[in-house]
C-alpha positions as CSV (number, residue, x, y, z in Angstrom):
1,M,130.2,36.8,-12.5
2,G,127.3,38.6,-11.2
3,G,125.4,37.8,-14.5
4,M,126.5,34.2,-14.3
5,G,125.2,33.9,-10.8
6,N,121.8,35.5,-11.6
7,K,121.5,33.1,-14.6
8,G,122.3,30.0,-12.5
9,S,119.8,31.3,-9.8
10,K,117.2,31.8,-12.3
11,G,117.7,28.4,-13.9
12,G,117.6,26.8,-10.5
13,K,114.5,28.6,-9.6
14,A,112.8,27.6,-12.8
15,A,113.7,24.1,-12.1
16,G,112.2,24.4,-8.8
17,F,115.4,23.0,-7.0
18,D,117.7,24.6,-4.6
19,L,120.2,22.3,-2.9
20,G,120.5,24.4,0.3
21,T,116.7,24.4,0.8
22,E,116.3,20.6,0.1
23,I,119.0,20.0,2.8
24,N,117.5,22.3,5.2
25,A,114.0,20.7,4.7
26,S,115.4,17.3,5.2
27,L,117.1,18.2,8.5
28,V,113.6,19.7,9.6
29,V,111.9,16.4,8.6
30,F,114.5,14.5,10.3
31,L,113.9,16.3,13.6
32,V,110.3,15.8,13.4
33,A,110.7,12.1,12.4
34,L,113.2,10.9,15.1
35,P,110.9,11.2,18.2
36,L,107.9,9.9,16.2
37,C,109.7,6.8,15.0
38,I,110.8,6.0,18.5
39,G,107.5,6.8,20.0
40,V,105.5,4.6,17.4
41,A,107.9,1.8,18.1
42,V,107.4,1.9,21.8
43,A,103.7,2.3,21.4
44,S,103.7,-0.8,19.1
45,G,105.4,-2.9,21.6
46,V,108.6,-3.6,19.5
47,P,112.2,-2.2,20.2
48,A,112.8,1.3,19.4
49,E,115.5,0.4,16.9
50,L,112.8,-0.9,14.6
51,G,111.1,2.3,14.5
52,I,114.1,3.9,13.2
53,V,114.8,1.2,10.7
54,S,111.4,1.9,9.3
55,G,112.0,5.6,9.2
56,V,115.2,5.1,7.3
57,I,113.5,2.7,4.8
58,G,110.6,5.4,4.6
59,G,113.4,7.9,3.4
60,L,116.0,6.0,1.5
61,V,113.4,3.5,-0.3
62,V,110.1,5.0,-0.6
63,G,111.5,8.6,-0.7
64,A,113.6,7.7,-3.7
65,I,110.7,6.2,-5.8
66,R,108.7,8.7,-8.0
67,G,105.2,8.9,-7.0
68,S,104.3,11.8,-4.5
69,T,107.1,14.3,-4.6
70,L,106.8,15.8,-1.1
71,Q,105.0,13.4,1.2
72,V,107.2,11.6,3.9
73,S,106.8,8.1,4.9
74,G,107.6,6.1,8.0
75,P,106.2,4.1,11.0
76,A,102.8,5.6,11.4
77,A,100.9,6.2,14.6
78,G,97.6,5.1,13.2
79,L,99.0,1.5,12.9
80,A,100.5,1.5,16.4
81,A,97.5,-0.2,18.1
82,L,97.2,-2.7,15.3
83,V,100.8,-3.6,15.5
84,A,100.9,-3.9,19.1
85,E,97.9,-6.3,18.9
86,T,99.6,-8.3,16.3
87,V,102.9,-8.7,18.1
88,A,101.2,-9.5,21.3
89,E,99.4,-12.4,19.6
90,N,102.1,-13.6,17.3
91,G,105.4,-12.1,18.2
92,V,107.7,-9.7,16.7
93,A,109.2,-12.2,14.2
94,V,105.9,-13.0,12.6
95,L,105.3,-9.2,12.1
96,G,107.9,-9.2,9.4
97,V,106.0,-11.7,7.3
98,I,102.9,-9.8,7.6
99,V,104.4,-6.5,6.6
100,L,106.4,-8.3,3.8
101,F,103.3,-9.6,2.0
102,S,101.4,-6.5,2.8
103,G,103.9,-4.7,0.8
104,I,103.7,-7.3,-2.0
105,L,99.9,-6.9,-2.1
106,Q,100.4,-3.1,-2.3
107,I,102.7,-3.6,-5.2
108,V,100.2,-5.8,-7.0
109,L,97.5,-3.2,-6.4
110,G,99.5,-0.6,-7.8
111,L,100.5,-2.6,-10.9
112,I,97.0,-3.3,-11.8
113,R,96.2,0.4,-11.3
114,L,93.9,0.2,-8.3
115,G,95.6,3.1,-6.6
116,R,92.7,5.4,-7.2
117,M,90.2,2.9,-5.9
118,F,90.9,4.2,-2.3
119,Q,89.7,7.6,-3.2
120,A,86.2,6.1,-3.7
121,I,85.8,5.4,0.0
122,S,83.3,7.6,1.8
123,L,84.9,10.7,3.6
124,A,82.7,9.7,6.5
125,V,84.4,6.5,6.8
126,V,87.8,7.8,6.5
127,Q,87.3,10.3,9.2
128,G,85.6,7.8,11.5
129,M,88.6,5.3,10.8
130,L,91.1,8.0,11.8
131,A,89.0,9.0,14.8
132,G,88.7,5.3,15.7
133,I,92.4,5.1,15.5
134,G,93.0,8.3,17.5
135,L,90.9,7.9,20.5
136,P,92.3,4.5,21.4
137,L,95.8,5.8,20.8
138,M,95.4,8.6,23.0
139,V,93.9,6.4,25.9
140,S,96.7,3.8,25.6
141,Q,99.5,6.5,25.6
142,L,98.2,7.9,29.0
143,Y,99.8,4.7,30.7
144,P,103.2,5.0,29.3
145,M,102.9,8.8,29.9
146,S,102.6,7.8,33.5
147,D,105.4,5.2,33.5
148,A,102.7,2.5,33.8
149,K,101.7,-0.4,31.5
150,A,98.5,-0.3,29.6
151,P,95.9,-3.1,30.5
152,G,95.3,-4.1,26.9
153,T,92.3,-3.4,24.8
154,P,90.8,0.1,24.4
155,I,87.8,-0.6,26.5
156,E,90.1,-2.2,29.3
157,N,92.3,1.0,29.0
158,M,89.3,3.3,29.4
159,A,88.0,1.3,32.3
160,G,91.6,1.5,34.0
161,L,91.8,5.2,33.9
162,P,90.6,5.8,37.5
163,G,93.1,3.4,39.0
164,L,95.8,4.9,37.0
165,F,94.9,8.3,38.2
166,S,95.0,7.2,41.8
167,A,98.4,5.5,41.2
168,V,99.8,8.6,39.9
169,L,98.7,10.8,42.8
170,A,100.4,8.3,45.1
171,D,103.8,8.1,43.4
172,P,105.9,11.3,43.1
173,Q,108.0,9.8,40.2
174,M,104.8,9.0,38.2
175,M,103.7,12.6,38.8
176,I,107.0,14.0,37.2
177,A,106.6,11.7,34.2
178,V,103.0,12.8,33.8
179,G,104.2,16.4,34.2
180,L,106.7,15.8,31.3
181,G,104.1,14.3,29.2
182,V,101.6,17.2,29.8
183,V,104.3,19.7,28.8
184,T,104.9,17.9,25.7
185,I,101.4,17.9,24.9
186,V,101.0,21.7,25.7
187,L,104.1,22.5,23.6
188,S,102.8,20.4,20.7
189,F,99.6,22.4,20.6
190,L,101.1,25.8,21.3
191,W,104.6,25.8,19.7
192,K,103.4,27.1,16.4
193,K,102.5,30.4,18.0
194,V,106.1,30.9,19.1
195,P,107.7,33.6,17.0
196,A,110.7,32.8,14.8
197,P,113.6,31.9,14.9
198,L,112.8,29.8,18.1
199,G,109.4,28.6,16.7
200,K,111.0,27.1,13.6
201,A,112.5,24.2,15.7
202,P,110.0,21.2,15.7
203,A,107.9,21.1,18.9
204,P,108.6,17.3,19.5
205,L,112.4,18.0,19.3
206,V,112.0,20.8,21.9
207,A,110.0,18.4,24.2
208,V,112.5,15.7,23.8
209,G,115.2,18.2,24.7
210,L,113.4,19.5,27.7
211,G,112.5,15.9,28.9
212,C,116.3,14.8,28.6
213,A,117.3,17.7,30.8
214,V,114.6,17.1,33.5
215,A,115.4,13.3,33.4
216,A,119.1,14.1,34.2
217,L,118.3,16.1,37.3
218,P,119.1,14.5,40.8
219,G,116.3,12.7,42.3
220,V,114.3,12.2,39.1
221,E,113.8,8.5,38.1
222,V,111.5,8.5,35.2
223,K,111.8,5.6,32.6
224,T,113.9,6.4,29.7
225,L,114.3,4.8,26.3
226,Q,116.2,1.4,26.2
227,V,118.2,1.4,23.0
228,G,120.4,-1.4,21.7
229,N,122.3,-2.1,18.5
230,L,120.5,-1.2,15.3
231,A,121.8,-4.2,13.3
232,A,121.0,-6.5,16.1
233,A,117.4,-5.5,16.2
234,I,116.8,-6.7,12.7
235,Q,115.3,-10.1,12.3
236,F,115.1,-11.7,9.0
237,P,111.8,-14.0,8.8
238,G,112.5,-17.6,8.6
239,A,110.9,-20.8,7.4
240,E,109.0,-21.0,10.8
241,Q,107.5,-17.5,10.3
242,F,106.5,-18.2,6.7
243,A,104.7,-21.3,7.8
244,G,102.3,-18.9,9.6
245,L,100.9,-18.0,6.3
246,A,98.7,-21.1,6.6
247,D,96.8,-19.4,9.6
248,P,93.8,-17.6,8.5
249,A,94.5,-15.0,11.4
250,I,97.8,-14.2,9.7
251,L,96.0,-13.8,6.2
252,T,93.5,-11.4,7.7
253,S,96.1,-9.5,9.3
254,I,97.9,-9.0,5.9
255,L,94.7,-7.8,4.5
256,T,94.1,-5.4,7.2
257,F,97.5,-3.9,7.1
258,T,97.3,-3.6,3.3
259,V,94.1,-1.9,3.4
260,I,94.8,0.5,6.2
261,A,98.3,1.3,5.2
262,S,97.3,2.0,1.5
263,A,94.3,4.1,2.6
264,E,96.3,6.1,5.1
265,S,99.1,6.7,2.6
266,L,96.7,7.7,-0.5
267,F,94.6,9.9,1.7
268,T,97.8,11.7,3.0
269,A,98.9,12.1,-0.6
270,A,95.7,13.8,-1.3
271,A,96.0,16.1,1.7
272,V,99.5,17.0,0.9
273,D,98.7,17.7,-2.8
274,R,96.4,20.4,-1.3
275,M,99.5,22.0,0.7
276,H,101.5,22.8,-2.6
277,S,101.4,23.6,-6.1
278,G,104.0,21.3,-7.2
279,P,103.6,18.0,-9.1
280,R,100.4,16.0,-8.3
281,T,100.6,12.5,-6.8
282,Q,100.8,9.6,-9.3
283,Y,98.6,7.2,-7.0
284,N,99.4,3.9,-8.6
285,T,103.1,4.6,-8.6
286,E,103.0,5.9,-5.0
287,L,101.2,2.7,-4.0
288,I,104.0,0.7,-5.6
289,A,106.6,2.8,-3.7
290,Q,104.8,2.3,-0.4
291,G,104.5,-1.5,-1.2
292,T,108.3,-1.6,-2.0
293,G,109.0,0.1,1.4
294,N,106.9,-2.3,3.2
295,A,108.4,-5.2,1.5
296,V,111.8,-4.1,2.5
297,A,110.7,-3.4,6.1
298,G,109.1,-6.9,6.3
299,L,112.3,-8.6,5.2
300,L,114.1,-6.6,7.9
301,G,111.4,-7.5,10.5
302,A,110.7,-3.7,10.9
303,L,107.4,-1.9,11.5
304,P,104.9,-1.2,8.7
305,I,105.3,2.1,6.6
306,T,102.7,4.7,5.6
307,A,102.8,8.3,4.5
308,V,102.6,10.5,7.5
309,V,100.9,14.0,7.5
310,A,103.2,15.4,10.4
311,R,106.4,14.8,8.5
312,S,104.9,15.6,5.1
313,S,103.7,19.0,6.1
314,A,106.9,19.7,7.9
315,N,108.6,19.1,4.5
316,V,106.3,21.3,2.6
317,Q,106.6,24.1,5.1
318,A,110.4,23.9,5.0
319,G,110.3,24.8,1.3
320,A,111.1,21.4,-0.1
321,K,110.4,21.1,-3.9
322,T,111.7,17.7,-4.8
323,R,112.2,14.1,-3.5
324,L,115.8,14.8,-2.3
325,S,114.6,16.3,1.1
326,R,112.6,13.2,2.0
327,T,115.3,10.9,1.0
328,L,118.0,12.6,2.8
329,H,115.9,12.6,6.1
330,G,116.3,8.7,6.0
331,L,120.1,9.2,5.7
332,W,120.2,11.5,8.8
333,L,118.1,9.0,10.8
334,L,120.6,6.2,9.8
335,A,123.5,8.3,10.6
336,F,122.1,9.4,14.0
337,A,121.3,5.9,15.1
338,L,124.6,4.6,14.2
339,L,126.8,7.4,15.4
340,L,124.9,8.8,18.5
341,P,122.8,6.0,19.8
342,V,123.7,6.9,23.6
343,V,121.6,10.1,23.1
344,L,118.5,8.0,22.5
345,A,118.9,6.4,26.0
346,L,118.3,9.9,27.6
347,I,114.8,10.3,26.2
348,P,112.1,9.8,28.8
349,I,109.3,7.4,27.8
350,S,106.5,9.8,29.0
351,V,107.7,12.7,26.5
352,L,107.4,10.1,23.5
353,A,103.9,9.2,24.9
354,G,103.0,12.8,25.2
355,V,104.1,13.2,21.3
356,L,101.7,10.4,20.5
357,V,98.9,11.7,22.6
358,H,99.1,14.9,20.4
359,S,99.0,12.7,17.3
360,G,96.2,10.8,18.5
361,W,94.2,14.0,19.1
362,K,94.9,15.1,15.6
363,L,93.7,11.8,14.2
364,F,90.6,11.8,16.4
365,A,89.9,15.5,15.3
366,P,86.7,16.1,17.6
367,D,85.9,19.2,15.6
368,E,85.0,17.1,12.6
369,F,82.0,15.5,14.4
370,P,79.9,18.7,15.0
371,K,81.0,20.0,11.5
372,M,79.8,16.6,9.9
373,W,76.5,17.0,12.0
374,K,75.9,20.4,10.4
375,Q,76.7,19.4,6.9
376,D,75.2,15.9,6.6
377,R,73.6,13.8,9.4
378,G,73.6,10.6,7.6
379,E,77.3,10.9,7.0
380,F,77.6,11.8,10.7
381,V,75.9,8.6,11.7
382,V,78.3,6.7,9.3
383,M,81.3,8.5,10.8
384,T,80.2,7.8,14.5
385,V,79.4,4.2,13.8
386,T,82.8,3.5,12.3
387,T,84.6,5.3,15.2
388,L,82.6,3.4,17.9
389,V,83.0,-0.1,16.3
390,I,86.7,0.3,15.9
391,V,87.0,1.4,19.5
392,A,84.8,-1.4,20.7
393,T,86.2,-4.2,18.5
394,A,89.0,-3.6,16.0
395,L,90.2,-1.7,13.2
396,L,89.2,-4.0,10.3
397,E,85.6,-4.6,11.7
398,G,85.1,-1.0,12.4
399,V,86.1,-0.2,8.6
400,I,84.0,-2.9,7.2
401,V,81.0,-1.7,9.2
402,G,81.6,1.9,8.3
403,L,81.8,0.9,4.5
404,V,78.7,-1.2,4.8
405,A,76.9,1.8,6.5
406,G,78.1,4.2,3.9
407,I,76.9,2.0,1.1
408,V,73.4,1.5,2.8
409,L,73.2,5.3,3.3
410,A,74.1,5.8,-0.5
411,A,71.6,3.1,-1.6
412,L,68.9,4.7,0.6
413,R,69.5,8.0,-0.8
414,M,69.3,6.8,-4.4
415,S,66.3,4.7,-3.6
416,R,63.8,7.6,-3.5
417,T,60.4,6.6,-4.2
418,V,57.5,8.9,-4.3
419,I,54.2,7.1,-3.7
420,R,50.8,8.8,-4.0
421,Q,47.6,7.3,-3.1
422,H,44.0,8.7,-3.6
423,L,40.3,7.3,-4.1
424,E,38.1,8.1,-7.0
425,E,34.5,7.0,-6.6
426,D,35.0,3.2,-7.4
427,T,38.9,3.3,-7.9
428,A,41.6,3.1,-5.4
429,K,44.8,4.5,-7.2
430,V,48.4,4.1,-6.5
431,V,51.0,6.3,-8.4
432,M,54.8,5.6,-8.0
433,A,57.7,7.6,-9.3
434,G,61.4,7.5,-8.8
435,N,63.7,4.5,-7.8
436,A,61.8,1.7,-6.3
437,T,64.3,-0.9,-4.8
438,F,64.1,-3.4,-2.1
439,L,65.1,-0.7,0.5
440,R,61.7,0.9,-0.2
441,L,59.8,-2.3,-0.1
442,P,58.0,-1.7,3.2
443,Q,56.5,1.7,1.7
444,V,55.4,-0.1,-1.4
445,I,53.8,-3.0,0.4
446,E,52.0,-0.4,2.8
447,A,50.7,1.5,-0.2
448,L,49.3,-1.8,-1.9
449,E,47.8,-2.9,1.4
450,N,46.1,0.6,1.7
451,A,44.7,0.3,-1.7
452,A,43.2,-3.2,-1.1
453,A,41.9,-2.1,2.3
454,A,39.9,0.8,0.6
455,G,37.2,-1.6,-0.3
456,K,36.9,-0.3,-4.0
457,P,36.0,-2.9,-6.7
458,R,38.8,-1.5,-8.8
459,I,42.6,-0.8,-8.2
460,R,44.8,1.2,-10.6
461,L,48.6,0.8,-10.2
462,D,50.4,3.5,-12.2
463,L,54.2,2.7,-12.1
464,T,55.2,4.4,-15.5
465,G,56.9,7.3,-13.6
466,V,59.5,4.6,-11.9
467,T,62.8,5.2,-13.5
468,H,64.2,1.9,-11.9
469,L,62.1,-1.0,-10.6
470,D,64.1,-3.9,-9.1
471,H,63.2,-7.4,-9.0
472,A,61.9,-7.3,-5.4
473,C,59.4,-4.5,-6.0
474,R,58.4,-5.9,-9.4
475,N,57.7,-9.1,-7.9
476,Q,55.6,-7.7,-4.9
477,V,53.5,-5.5,-7.3
478,E,52.8,-8.5,-9.7
479,E,52.0,-11.0,-6.9
480,F,49.6,-8.3,-5.4
481,T,48.0,-8.0,-8.7
482,A,47.4,-11.6,-9.1
483,Q,46.1,-12.1,-5.4
484,Q,43.6,-9.1,-5.8
485,R,42.4,-10.5,-9.1
486,K,41.7,-14.0,-7.6
487,L,39.7,-12.3,-5.0
488,G,37.4,-10.8,-7.7
489,L,38.7,-7.1,-7.9
490,R,39.5,-5.4,-11.1
491,V,43.2,-4.4,-11.1
492,E,44.8,-2.3,-13.9
493,L,48.6,-2.2,-14.0
494,L,50.9,0.1,-15.9
495,M,54.4,-0.9,-15.6
496,P,57.6,1.0,-16.7
497,G,59.6,0.1,-19.7
498,P,62.8,1.2,-21.4
499,A,62.5,4.6,-23.1
500,S,62.2,4.3,-26.8
501,P,63.8,6.6,-29.3
502,P,61.4,9.1,-30.9
503,K,59.9,7.9,-34.2
504,A,58.9,9.5,-37.4
505,P,55.2,10.7,-37.4
506,A,53.0,7.9,-38.5
507,A,49.5,8.1,-40.4
508,P,46.6,8.4,-38.0
509,P,45.0,5.2,-37.0
510,V,41.9,4.1,-38.5
511,E,40.1,3.8,-35.1
512,P,40.9,6.3,-32.3
513,Q,42.7,4.9,-29.3
514,P,41.3,5.1,-25.8
515,A,42.8,7.9,-23.8
516,A,43.4,5.6,-20.8
517,F,46.0,3.6,-22.7
518,P,49.8,4.2,-21.5
519,G,52.3,6.0,-23.4
520,P,55.1,4.6,-25.5
521,G,57.4,4.4,-22.4
522,A,55.2,1.6,-20.7
523,E,56.4,-1.9,-21.0
524,W,52.9,-3.5,-20.6
525,F,49.5,-2.6,-19.5
526,Y,47.3,-5.2,-17.7
527,L,43.7,-4.2,-18.2
528,D,41.1,-6.2,-16.4
529,T,38.3,-6.5,-18.9
530,R,35.9,-8.5,-16.6
531,P,32.5,-6.7,-16.1
532,M,31.9,-4.6,-13.2
533,P,30.0,-6.0,-10.0
534,D,26.4,-5.2,-9.8
535,G,25.6,-1.7,-8.4
536,Y,28.5,0.2,-10.3
537,A,28.3,2.2,-13.4
538,D,30.1,1.2,-16.6
539,S,33.8,1.4,-16.0
540,S,34.6,3.5,-19.1
541,S,32.8,6.5,-17.7
542,L,34.9,6.4,-14.6
543,V,38.3,6.3,-16.1
544,R,40.4,9.6,-15.4
């Protein structure tokens, strides 16, 4: 029997599957996901039940589809502000339509194999996007952490902090709520240092337990979670909601949700792949899985779904090897919400806000800014601009500005033009090399103007070292040449041309060629053959 047991163990190990480990990992993920699902729903301005519905879908639907083996999906803190804004403007019912069509669009992107497209986005833009999501999230959650209501936009929330601080100092119950939130944040940062076995319990769950205990004390009147029936919270979109697709603002929201949810999920997949040595993520398949989850969530009127780093890392650290753990965690969420809803009503709102403040801090990742400054100051500018624009305006605008800034930075770095200018007796010479694009047009114009201002009767422009000459620079050089020749100056222009393949040696020419002619790489050579002005020696003796 011992031999049979060893054989079975060995076979199970070879397959990377252990049912007990998978179940244990699923319970760990469930305990991490429960407060996050509820907290994200509250921060998004929707009933807490919808957060659990999205968590269940993230487990049972997305988790069951092949794509990424170990990453876990559910309602994400990164989309909370965007969802809250959408709900405030259009209502919860319209949210379902937006999420539904975002999911359909994700499926289409996966089917046409554009999943890896999101990997081409500059890391500075990604980090700036996450920071731009995290900072407003932290600030907005300071209000529910104090049992107060946030004013609105990130700028308004920041401006209202002094007033919030004064209100907390004047209200003992608000001070208790803040205390619970602060304890939650401290636990979230320090709990990983607590030794086992106590330290194996998820920090958010410990904070929720402490918060429930304090909220139950006599004289404590902090706000707690209001939970209703899970099935009653589900709202299927109707004809009136689908009619909103004619609104450009709704279409813009669909596009925004699609881009952000897809990017966050696939970036998380790349991060989770670095945490383990198991099967790598199939990006297109994972995008289809995320789209399927969002389509189902949209049909049920629930929150949008993305892959989430906190749950995914908990899954990996718990020893999961297959999709079973992430799928089962959705089952535990469903069972808890159906069988123990009364427990949810004991959770203080301030504790959930504290959990999200910690999540916002991890998204903001302030250490990344000085690190980026040391590594690449150009990328630091892109990252900072992305963050500031998101905070000042909105997520989509900030990401677009960040992408444009990243493209401009890349174009500037690719467009490196070396321009040398010098004077030789009667000739002003300009020699260019590198990539001459419109981004370097000011330097090109300056060099040409300096050559013209030198007062020499002859100008020689040598561009044979230019590897790429775009239309703007070519047009500027040719216009300058024509203008100067009209003024009576002799202008010699050597232009770059496509490299020609080596040819077999030919017989020597009958007449020797002048040494001043360009090499075989030149496209054409404009030589001004008009006589020199009086007072200058013959031009042939001055060619270098």
